[in-house]
Backbone atoms as SQL, in Angstrom:
CREATE TABLE atoms (id INTEGER PRIMARY KEY, chain TEXT, resi INTEGER, resn TEXT, atom TEXT, x REAL, y REAL, z REAL);
INSERT INTO atoms VALUES
  (1, 'A', 1, 'MET', 'N', 0.965, -1.344, 0.239),
  (2, 'A', 1, 'MET', 'CA', 0.006, 0.198, -0.045),
  (3, 'A', 1, 'MET', 'C', 1.205, 1.171, -0.288),
  (4, 'A', 2, 'ASN', 'N', 0.229, 2.065, -0.972),
  (5, 'A', 2, 'ASN', 'CA', 1.430, 3.411, -1.390),
  (6, 'A', 2, 'ASN', 'C', 0.695, 4.292, -0.049),
  (7, 'A', 3, 'PRO', 'N', 1.388, 5.134, 0.895),
  (8, 'A', 3, 'PRO', 'CA', 1.530, 5.916, 1.555),
  (9, 'A', 3, 'PRO', 'C', 0.613, 7.690, 1.138),
  (10, 'A', 4, 'PRO', 'N', -1.084, 7.752, 1.673),
  (11, 'A', 4, 'PRO', 'CA', -1.380, 9.200, 1.500),
  (12, 'A', 4, 'PRO', 'C', -0.487, 10.064, 0.580),
  (13, 'A', 5, 'PHE', 'N', 0.113, 10.197, 1.397),
  (14, 'A', 5, 'PHE', 'CA', 1.657, 11.534, 0.933),
  (15, 'A', 5, 'PHE', 'C', 2.952, 10.946, 0.586),
  (16, 'A', 6, 'PRO', 'N', 3.161, 10.806, -0.829),
  (17, 'A', 6, 'PRO', 'CA', 4.524, 10.436, -0.854),
  (18, 'A', 6, 'PRO', 'C', 5.482, 11.272, -0.076),
  (19, 'A', 7, 'GLY', 'N', 6.103, 11.109, 0.674),
  (20, 'A', 7, 'GLY', 'CA', 7.019, 11.506, 0.586),
  (21, 'A', 7, 'GLY', 'C', 7.293, 11.934, 2.626),
  (22, 'A', 8, 'LEU', 'N', 5.650, 11.547, 3.661),
  (23, 'A', 8, 'LEU', 'CA', 5.737, 11.896, 5.026),
  (24, 'A', 8, 'LEU', 'C', 6.189, 10.863, 5.594),
  (25, 'A', 9, 'ARG', 'N', 6.506, 11.684, 6.555),
  (26, 'A', 9, 'ARG', 'CA', 7.977, 11.074, 6.933),
  (27, 'A', 9, 'ARG', 'C', 6.463, 11.114, 8.555),
  (28, 'A', 10, 'ARG', 'N', 6.395, 9.768, 8.929),
  (29, 'A', 10, 'ARG', 'CA', 5.603, 10.046, 10.468),
  (30, 'A', 10, 'ARG', 'C', 6.651, 9.145, 11.247),
  (31, 'A', 11, 'CYS', 'N', 5.998, 9.628, 12.582),
  (32, 'A', 11, 'CYS', 'CA', 7.054, 9.322, 13.761),
  (33, 'A', 11, 'CYS', 'C', 5.643, 9.138, 14.932),
  (34, 'A', 12, 'LEU', 'N', 5.531, 7.901, 15.724),
  (35, 'A', 12, 'LEU', 'CA', 5.198, 7.038, 16.640),
  (36, 'A', 12, 'LEU', 'C', 5.488, 7.692, 17.688),
  (37, 'A', 13, 'TRP', 'N', 4.509, 8.761, 18.916),
  (38, 'A', 13, 'TRP', 'CA', 5.504, 8.621, 19.737),
  (39, 'A', 13, 'TRP', 'C', 4.604, 8.568, 20.687),
  (40, 'A', 14, 'SER', 'N', 5.285, 8.453, 22.010),
  (41, 'A', 14, 'SER', 'CA', 4.953, 7.816, 23.084),
  (42, 'A', 14, 'SER', 'C', 4.962, 8.619, 24.264),
  (43, 'A', 15, 'PRO', 'N', 5.473, 9.357, 25.566),
  (44, 'A', 15, 'PRO', 'CA', 6.055, 10.251, 25.989),
  (45, 'A', 15, 'PRO', 'C', 6.336, 9.159, 27.066),
  (46, 'A', 16, 'ARG', 'N', 7.106, 9.169, 27.639),
  (47, 'A', 16, 'ARG', 'CA', 7.474, 8.689, 29.478),
  (48, 'A', 16, 'ARG', 'C', 7.284, 9.027, 30.347),
  (49, 'A', 17, 'PRO', 'N', 6.469, 8.316, 31.440),
  (50, 'A', 17, 'PRO', 'CA', 6.222, 8.944, 32.518),
  (51, 'A', 17, 'PRO', 'C', 6.353, 9.748, 33.401),
  (52, 'A', 18, 'ALA', 'N', 6.185, 11.053, 33.744),
  (53, 'A', 18, 'ALA', 'CA', 6.188, 12.219, 34.035),
  (54, 'A', 18, 'ALA', 'C', 7.107, 13.025, 33.065),
  (55, 'A', 19, 'SER', 'N', 7.436, 13.475, 31.926),
  (56, 'A', 19, 'SER', 'CA', 7.921, 13.839, 31.153),
  (57, 'A', 19, 'SER', 'C', 6.925, 15.129, 29.995),
  (58, 'A', 20, 'SER', 'N', 5.548, 15.047, 30.834),
  (59, 'A', 20, 'SER', 'CA', 4.008, 15.541, 29.944),
  (60, 'A', 20, 'SER', 'C', 5.040, 17.583, 30.323),
  (61, 'A', 21, 'THR', 'N', 5.624, 17.767, 31.525),
  (62, 'A', 21, 'THR', 'CA', 5.666, 19.267, 31.870),
  (63, 'A', 21, 'THR', 'C', 7.265, 19.684, 30.974),
  (64, 'A', 22, 'TRP', 'N', 6.629, 21.247, 30.174),
  (65, 'A', 22, 'TRP', 'CA', 7.312, 21.736, 28.902),
  (66, 'A', 22, 'TRP', 'C', 7.953, 22.311, 29.766),
  (67, 'A', 23, 'ASN', 'N', 8.917, 23.529, 29.728),
  (68, 'A', 23, 'ASN', 'CA', 9.241, 23.884, 29.180),
  (69, 'A', 23, 'ASN', 'C', 10.709, 24.214, 28.284),
  (70, 'A', 24, 'PRO', 'N', 12.014, 25.073, 27.716),
  (71, 'A', 24, 'PRO', 'CA', 12.661, 25.256, 26.305),
  (72, 'A', 24, 'PRO', 'C', 13.948, 24.517, 26.757),
  (73, 'A', 25, 'SER', 'N', 13.740, 24.007, 28.720),
  (74, 'A', 25, 'SER', 'CA', 15.589, 23.313, 28.924),
  (75, 'A', 25, 'SER', 'C', 15.011, 21.690, 29.345),
  (76, 'A', 26, 'ASN', 'N', 13.612, 21.911, 29.246),
  (77, 'A', 26, 'ASN', 'CA', 12.723, 20.110, 29.858),
  (78, 'A', 26, 'ASN', 'C', 13.382, 19.316, 28.267),
  (79, 'A', 27, 'PRO', 'N', 13.920, 17.686, 28.324),
  (80, 'A', 27, 'PRO', 'CA', 14.430, 17.260, 27.529),
  (81, 'A', 27, 'PRO', 'C', 13.768, 17.219, 27.171),
  (82, 'A', 28, 'LEU', 'N', 12.104, 16.865, 27.100),
  (83, 'A', 28, 'LEU', 'CA', 11.456, 16.194, 26.878),
  (84, 'A', 28, 'LEU', 'C', 11.401, 16.922, 25.095),
  (85, 'A', 29, 'ALA', 'N', 11.124, 18.855, 25.805),
  (86, 'A', 29, 'ALA', 'CA', 11.146, 19.875, 24.147),
  (87, 'A', 29, 'ALA', 'C', 12.228, 19.354, 23.480),
  (88, 'A', 30, 'VAL', 'N', 13.204, 18.936, 24.738),
  (89, 'A', 30, 'VAL', 'CA', 14.549, 19.026, 23.171),
  (90, 'A', 30, 'VAL', 'C', 14.102, 17.752, 22.313),
  (91, 'A', 31, 'GLU', 'N', 13.408, 16.390, 22.755),
  (92, 'A', 31, 'GLU', 'CA', 13.034, 15.320, 22.231),
  (93, 'A', 31, 'GLU', 'C', 11.849, 16.266, 21.383),
  (94, 'A', 32, 'ILE', 'N', 11.485, 16.632, 21.298),
  (95, 'A', 32, 'ILE', 'CA', 10.093, 17.212, 20.904),
  (96, 'A', 32, 'ILE', 'C', 11.260, 17.743, 19.341),
  (97, 'A', 33, 'GLU', 'N', 11.424, 18.222, 19.260),
  (98, 'A', 33, 'GLU', 'CA', 12.696, 19.510, 18.578),
  (99, 'A', 33, 'GLU', 'C', 13.187, 19.003, 17.147),
  (100, 'A', 34, 'ALA', 'N', 14.152, 17.211, 18.542),
  (101, 'A', 34, 'ALA', 'CA', 14.672, 16.162, 17.090),
  (102, 'A', 34, 'ALA', 'C', 13.358, 15.861, 16.559),
  (103, 'A', 35, 'VAL', 'N', 12.729, 14.827, 16.709),
  (104, 'A', 35, 'VAL', 'CA', 11.785, 14.345, 16.182),
  (105, 'A', 35, 'VAL', 'C', 11.457, 15.808, 15.125),
  (106, 'A', 36, 'LEU', 'N', 10.795, 17.236, 15.534),
  (107, 'A', 36, 'LEU', 'CA', 10.452, 17.734, 13.997),
  (108, 'A', 36, 'LEU', 'C', 11.127, 17.397, 12.925),
  (109, 'A', 37, 'ALA', 'N', 12.244, 17.900, 13.654),
  (110, 'A', 37, 'ALA', 'CA', 13.393, 18.297, 12.842),
  (111, 'A', 37, 'ALA', 'C', 13.195, 16.563, 11.825),
  (112, 'A', 38, 'GLN', 'N', 13.327, 15.781, 12.252),
  (113, 'A', 38, 'GLN', 'CA', 13.230, 14.961, 10.761),
  (114, 'A', 38, 'GLN', 'C', 12.116, 13.982, 10.587),
  (115, 'A', 39, 'HIS', 'N', 10.758, 14.726, 11.128),
  (116, 'A', 39, 'HIS', 'CA', 9.792, 13.720, 10.697),
  (117, 'A', 39, 'HIS', 'C', 8.331, 14.982, 10.501),
  (118, 'A', 40, 'ASP', 'N', 7.522, 14.835, 9.769),
  (119, 'A', 40, 'ASP', 'CA', 6.718, 15.710, 9.200),
  (120, 'A', 40, 'ASP', 'C', 5.052, 15.338, 10.022),
  (121, 'A', 41, 'SER', 'N', 5.003, 14.377, 10.864),
  (122, 'A', 41, 'SER', 'CA', 3.768, 13.896, 11.053),
  (123, 'A', 41, 'SER', 'C', 3.949, 13.226, 12.489),
  (124, 'A', 42, 'ILE', 'N', 3.725, 13.708, 13.465),
  (125, 'A', 42, 'ILE', 'CA', 4.199, 12.992, 14.533),
  (126, 'A', 42, 'ILE', 'C', 2.795, 12.557, 15.181),
  (127, 'A', 43, 'VAL', 'N', 2.685, 11.175, 15.657),
  (128, 'A', 43, 'VAL', 'CA', 1.061, 10.095, 15.808),
  (129, 'A', 43, 'VAL', 'C', 1.479, 9.864, 17.870),
  (130, 'A', 44, 'LEU', 'N', 0.092, 11.098, 18.347),
  (131, 'A', 44, 'LEU', 'CA', 0.544, 10.948, 20.103),
  (132, 'A', 44, 'LEU', 'C', 0.449, 9.655, 20.406),
  (133, 'A', 45, 'ASP', 'N', 0.768, 8.778, 20.919),
  (134, 'A', 45, 'ASP', 'CA', -0.394, 7.407, 21.846),
  (135, 'A', 45, 'ASP', 'C', -0.841, 8.404, 23.384),
  (136, 'A', 46, 'ALA', 'N', -1.356, 9.142, 23.305),
  (137, 'A', 46, 'ALA', 'CA', -1.966, 9.925, 24.629),
  (138, 'A', 46, 'ALA', 'C', -2.679, 8.817, 25.396),
  (139, 'A', 47, 'SER', 'N', -2.580, 7.437, 25.194),
  (140, 'A', 47, 'SER', 'CA', -3.772, 6.896, 26.038),
  (141, 'A', 47, 'SER', 'C', -3.047, 6.738, 26.995),
  (142, 'A', 48, 'GLY', 'N', -1.412, 6.824, 27.812),
  (143, 'A', 48, 'GLY', 'CA', -0.575, 6.821, 28.983),
  (144, 'A', 48, 'GLY', 'C', -0.382, 8.426, 29.785),
  (145, 'A', 49, 'ILE', 'N', -1.020, 8.865, 29.369),
  (146, 'A', 49, 'ILE', 'CA', -1.238, 10.176, 29.703),
  (147, 'A', 49, 'ILE', 'C', -2.535, 10.517, 30.779),
  (148, 'A', 50, 'THR', 'N', -2.479, 10.506, 31.733),
  (149, 'A', 50, 'THR', 'CA', -2.885, 10.707, 33.515),
  (150, 'A', 50, 'THR', 'C', -3.054, 12.162, 33.518),
  (151, 'A', 51, 'PHE', 'N', -2.230, 12.971, 34.056),
  (152, 'A', 51, 'PHE', 'CA', -2.982, 14.104, 33.414),
  (153, 'A', 51, 'PHE', 'C', -2.371, 15.258, 33.274),
  (154, 'A', 52, 'GLY', 'N', -3.151, 15.822, 32.628),
  (155, 'A', 52, 'GLY', 'CA', -2.364, 16.703, 31.617),
  (156, 'A', 52, 'GLY', 'C', -2.493, 19.030, 31.919),
  (157, 'A', 53, 'ASP', 'N', -1.584, 19.402, 31.933),
  (158, 'A', 53, 'ASP', 'CA', -1.909, 20.709, 32.152),
  (159, 'A', 53, 'ASP', 'C', -2.174, 21.775, 31.597),
  (160, 'A', 54, 'SER', 'N', -1.918, 23.372, 31.550),
  (161, 'A', 54, 'SER', 'CA', -1.964, 24.076, 30.567),
  (162, 'A', 54, 'SER', 'C', -0.412, 24.050, 30.254),
  (163, 'A', 55, 'MET', 'N', 1.012, 24.136, 30.911),
  (164, 'A', 55, 'MET', 'CA', 1.848, 23.097, 30.190),
  (165, 'A', 55, 'MET', 'C', 2.238, 22.295, 28.653),
  (166, 'A', 56, 'PHE', 'N', 1.605, 21.164, 29.089),
  (167, 'A', 56, 'PHE', 'CA', 1.216, 20.725, 28.233),
  (168, 'A', 56, 'PHE', 'C', 0.071, 20.356, 27.052),
  (169, 'A', 57, 'LEU', 'N', -0.218, 21.307, 27.742),
  (170, 'A', 57, 'LEU', 'CA', -2.120, 21.850, 26.026),
  (171, 'A', 57, 'LEU', 'C', -1.259, 23.033, 25.394),
  (172, 'A', 58, 'ARG', 'N', -0.122, 23.406, 25.923),
  (173, 'A', 58, 'ARG', 'CA', 1.111, 24.498, 24.871),
  (174, 'A', 58, 'ARG', 'C', 1.953, 23.248, 23.921),
  (175, 'A', 59, 'LEU', 'N', 2.051, 22.568, 24.724),
  (176, 'A', 59, 'LEU', 'CA', 3.087, 21.547, 23.979),
  (177, 'A', 59, 'LEU', 'C', 2.901, 20.875, 22.978),
  (178, 'A', 60, 'VAL', 'N', 1.306, 19.987, 22.890),
  (179, 'A', 60, 'VAL', 'CA', -0.236, 19.841, 21.276),
  (180, 'A', 60, 'VAL', 'C', 0.510, 20.429, 21.049),
  (181, 'A', 61, 'LEU', 'N', -0.319, 22.367, 21.355),
  (182, 'A', 61, 'LEU', 'CA', -0.646, 23.057, 20.287),
  (183, 'A', 61, 'LEU', 'C', 0.314, 23.633, 19.236),
  (184, 'A', 62, 'SER', 'N', 1.483, 22.923, 20.486),
  (185, 'A', 62, 'SER', 'CA', 3.053, 24.152, 19.778),
  (186, 'A', 62, 'SER', 'C', 3.040, 22.809, 18.592),
  (187, 'A', 63, 'ILE', 'N', 3.365, 21.400, 18.688),
  (188, 'A', 63, 'ILE', 'CA', 3.304, 20.793, 17.735),
  (189, 'A', 63, 'ILE', 'C', 2.073, 20.526, 16.827),
  (190, 'A', 64, 'HIS', 'N', 1.217, 21.109, 16.618),
  (191, 'A', 64, 'HIS', 'CA', 0.396, 21.045, 16.231),
  (192, 'A', 64, 'HIS', 'C', 0.674, 22.440, 14.912),
  (193, 'A', 65, 'SER', 'N', 0.735, 23.589, 16.055),
  (194, 'A', 65, 'SER', 'CA', 1.386, 24.742, 14.815),
  (195, 'A', 65, 'SER', 'C', 2.514, 24.472, 14.031),
  (196, 'A', 66, 'ALA', 'N', 3.563, 23.671, 14.045),
  (197, 'A', 66, 'ALA', 'CA', 4.584, 22.730, 13.894),
  (198, 'A', 66, 'ALA', 'C', 4.567, 21.830, 12.407),
  (199, 'A', 67, 'ALA', 'N', 4.117, 20.827, 12.673),
  (200, 'A', 67, 'ALA', 'CA', 3.885, 19.475, 12.067),
  (201, 'A', 67, 'ALA', 'C', 2.192, 18.619, 12.071),
  (202, 'A', 68, 'ASP', 'N', 1.865, 17.890, 11.116),
  (203, 'A', 68, 'ASP', 'CA', 0.940, 17.295, 10.860),
  (204, 'A', 68, 'ASP', 'C', 0.863, 16.183, 12.351),
  (205, 'A', 69, 'LEU', 'N', 0.326, 16.593, 13.244),
  (206, 'A', 69, 'LEU', 'CA', -0.516, 16.454, 14.689),
  (207, 'A', 69, 'LEU', 'C', -1.220, 15.354, 14.829),
  (208, 'A', 70, 'ARG', 'N', -1.646, 14.029, 14.889),
  (209, 'A', 70, 'ARG', 'CA', -2.507, 13.119, 15.645),
  (210, 'A', 70, 'ARG', 'C', -1.983, 12.746, 16.776),
  (211, 'A', 71, 'ILE', 'N', -4.017, 12.476, 17.893),
  (212, 'A', 71, 'ILE', 'CA', -3.267, 11.933, 18.562),
  (213, 'A', 71, 'ILE', 'C', -4.862, 11.001, 18.734),
  (214, 'A', 72, 'ALA', 'N', -3.661, 9.360, 19.251),
  (215, 'A', 72, 'ALA', 'CA', -3.815, 8.666, 19.435),
  (216, 'A', 72, 'ALA', 'C', -4.857, 8.571, 20.627),
  (217, 'A', 73, 'ALA', 'N', -5.546, 7.414, 21.041),
  (218, 'A', 73, 'ALA', 'CA', -6.203, 7.020, 22.367),
  (219, 'A', 73, 'ALA', 'C', -6.009, 7.783, 22.976),
  (220, 'A', 74, 'PRO', 'N', -6.720, 9.102, 23.148),
  (221, 'A', 74, 'PRO', 'CA', -5.808, 10.035, 24.551),
  (222, 'A', 74, 'PRO', 'C', -7.392, 9.695, 25.714),
  (223, 'A', 75, 'SER', 'N', -6.709, 9.248, 26.812),
  (224, 'A', 75, 'SER', 'CA', -7.252, 9.423, 27.894),
  (225, 'A', 75, 'SER', 'C', -7.912, 10.077, 28.129),
  (226, 'A', 76, 'PRO', 'N', -9.278, 9.704, 29.102),
  (227, 'A', 76, 'PRO', 'CA', -9.997, 10.481, 29.444),
  (228, 'A', 76, 'PRO', 'C', -9.187, 12.001, 30.673),
  (229, 'A', 77, 'ALA', 'N', -8.626, 11.805, 30.836),
  (230, 'A', 77, 'ALA', 'CA', -7.721, 13.473, 31.307),
  (231, 'A', 77, 'ALA', 'C', -7.165, 13.682, 30.291),
  (232, 'A', 78, 'VAL', 'N', -6.533, 13.351, 29.002),
  (233, 'A', 78, 'VAL', 'CA', -6.354, 14.018, 28.306),
  (234, 'A', 78, 'VAL', 'C', -7.930, 14.505, 26.893),
  (235, 'A', 79, 'ILE', 'N', -8.670, 13.604, 26.437),
  (236, 'A', 79, 'ILE', 'CA', -10.020, 14.256, 26.101),
  (237, 'A', 79, 'ILE', 'C', -10.984, 15.168, 27.440),
  (238, 'A', 80, 'ARG', 'N', -10.793, 15.286, 27.805),
  (239, 'A', 80, 'ARG', 'CA', -11.714, 16.095, 29.182),
  (240, 'A', 80, 'ARG', 'C', -10.604, 17.766, 29.183),
  (241, 'A', 81, 'LEU', 'N', -9.006, 17.342, 29.473),
  (242, 'A', 81, 'LEU', 'CA', -8.445, 18.555, 29.717),
  (243, 'A', 81, 'LEU', 'C', -9.102, 19.299, 27.237),
  (244, 'A', 82, 'LEU', 'N', -8.653, 18.769, 26.802),
  (245, 'A', 82, 'LEU', 'CA', -9.088, 19.298, 25.327),
  (246, 'A', 82, 'LEU', 'C', -10.233, 19.862, 24.785),
  (247, 'A', 83, 'GLY', 'N', -11.453, 19.120, 25.771),
  (248, 'A', 83, 'GLY', 'CA', -13.048, 19.498, 25.666),
  (249, 'A', 83, 'GLY', 'C', -13.127, 20.448, 25.986),
  (250, 'A', 84, 'VAL', 'N', -12.860, 21.008, 27.484),
  (251, 'A', 84, 'VAL', 'CA', -12.472, 22.247, 28.013),
  (252, 'A', 84, 'VAL', 'C', -12.459, 23.787, 27.836),
  (253, 'A', 85, 'VAL', 'N', -11.477, 23.176, 26.672),
  (254, 'A', 85, 'VAL', 'CA', -10.365, 24.704, 26.275),
  (255, 'A', 85, 'VAL', 'C', -11.384, 24.653, 24.320),
  (256, 'A', 86, 'GLY', 'N', -11.441, 23.574, 23.859),
  (257, 'A', 86, 'GLY', 'CA', -11.509, 23.289, 22.876),
  (258, 'A', 86, 'GLY', 'C', -11.174, 22.918, 22.342),
  (259, 'A', 87, 'ALA', 'N', -10.252, 22.731, 22.089),
  (260, 'A', 87, 'ALA', 'CA', -8.926, 22.527, 21.448),
  (261, 'A', 87, 'ALA', 'C', -8.970, 20.897, 20.572),
  (262, 'A', 88, 'ASP', 'N', -10.094, 20.332, 21.189),
  (263, 'A', 88, 'ASP', 'CA', -10.679, 19.114, 20.706),
  (264, 'A', 88, 'ASP', 'C', -11.578, 18.742, 18.805),
  (265, 'A', 89, 'THR', 'N', -12.137, 20.717, 18.651),
  (266, 'A', 89, 'THR', 'CA', -12.369, 20.750, 17.807),
  (267, 'A', 89, 'THR', 'C', -11.082, 21.143, 16.637),
  (268, 'A', 90, 'VAL', 'N', -10.100, 21.300, 17.183),
  (269, 'A', 90, 'VAL', 'CA', -9.335, 21.894, 16.358),
  (270, 'A', 90, 'VAL', 'C', -8.127, 20.754, 15.403),
  (271, 'A', 91, 'LEU', 'N', -8.327, 19.878, 16.325),
  (272, 'A', 91, 'LEU', 'CA', -6.746, 18.571, 16.893),
  (273, 'A', 91, 'LEU', 'C', -7.544, 17.562, 16.210),
  (274, 'A', 92, 'ARG', 'N', -6.455, 17.077, 15.532),
  (275, 'A', 92, 'ARG', 'CA', -6.791, 15.206, 15.618),
  (276, 'A', 92, 'ARG', 'C', -7.151, 14.461, 15.991),
  (277, 'A', 93, 'ILE', 'N', -8.340, 13.776, 16.502),
  (278, 'A', 93, 'ILE', 'CA', -7.985, 12.643, 17.223),
  (279, 'A', 93, 'ILE', 'C', -8.111, 11.449, 16.982),
  (280, 'A', 94, 'TYR', 'N', -7.918, 10.331, 17.048),
  (281, 'A', 94, 'TYR', 'CA', -8.174, 8.996, 16.590),
  (282, 'A', 94, 'TYR', 'C', -8.059, 8.125, 17.572),
  (283, 'A', 95, 'PRO', 'N', -9.434, 7.012, 17.688),
  (284, 'A', 95, 'PRO', 'CA', -9.416, 6.306, 18.880),
  (285, 'A', 95, 'PRO', 'C', -8.735, 4.950, 19.207),
  (286, 'A', 96, 'THR', 'N', -7.672, 4.585, 18.176),
  (287, 'A', 96, 'THR', 'CA', -6.241, 3.887, 17.984),
  (288, 'A', 96, 'THR', 'C', -5.272, 4.741, 17.924),
  (289, 'A', 97, 'VAL', 'N', -4.196, 4.072, 18.783),
  (290, 'A', 97, 'VAL', 'CA', -2.613, 4.351, 17.102),
  (291, 'A', 97, 'VAL', 'C', -3.201, 4.106, 15.817),
  (292, 'A', 98, 'GLU', 'N', -3.721, 2.578, 15.727),
  (293, 'A', 98, 'GLU', 'CA', -3.901, 2.205, 14.152),
  (294, 'A', 98, 'GLU', 'C', -4.063, 3.113, 12.880),
  (295, 'A', 99, 'ASP', 'N', -5.350, 3.642, 14.099),
  (296, 'A', 99, 'ASP', 'CA', -6.812, 4.360, 13.428),
  (297, 'A', 99, 'ASP', 'C', -5.229, 5.944, 12.698),
  (298, 'A', 100, 'ALA', 'N', -4.617, 6.076, 13.883),
  (299, 'A', 100, 'ALA', 'CA', -3.922, 7.667, 13.926),
  (300, 'A', 100, 'ALA', 'C', -2.586, 7.116, 12.612),
  (301, 'A', 101, 'LEU', 'N', -2.371, 6.047, 12.944),
  (302, 'A', 101, 'LEU', 'CA', -1.285, 5.869, 11.846),
  (303, 'A', 101, 'LEU', 'C', -1.994, 5.708, 10.562),
  (304, 'A', 102, 'ALA', 'N', -3.114, 4.999, 9.854),
  (305, 'A', 102, 'ALA', 'CA', -3.952, 4.813, 8.877),
  (306, 'A', 102, 'ALA', 'C', -4.043, 5.730, 8.396),
  (307, 'A', 103, 'ALA', 'N', -4.149, 7.302, 8.990),
  (308, 'A', 103, 'ALA', 'CA', -5.389, 8.513, 8.371),
  (309, 'A', 103, 'ALA', 'C', -4.195, 9.084, 7.689);
């Protein structure tokens, strides 16, 4: 099967526990910058994220503005956060990782 967009480079990203706080010197921010330098599309496996605050939201929206971000299998905490602020209407959210990778 040919990819829908030839040349699209996609990365599956599963954050490590306790790594969702973002600031410019945080290893997570550095990791994301490295991923964005190598991939056009990022699938965020959000199934294991149990807490998200404004910094997490900032990270997600920052990635969304820089790349093709797909959020896969969001946990109830992620669904609630994105819904409360209305981000669920602009982000691409999929029920499973497989669905996000196939989209």
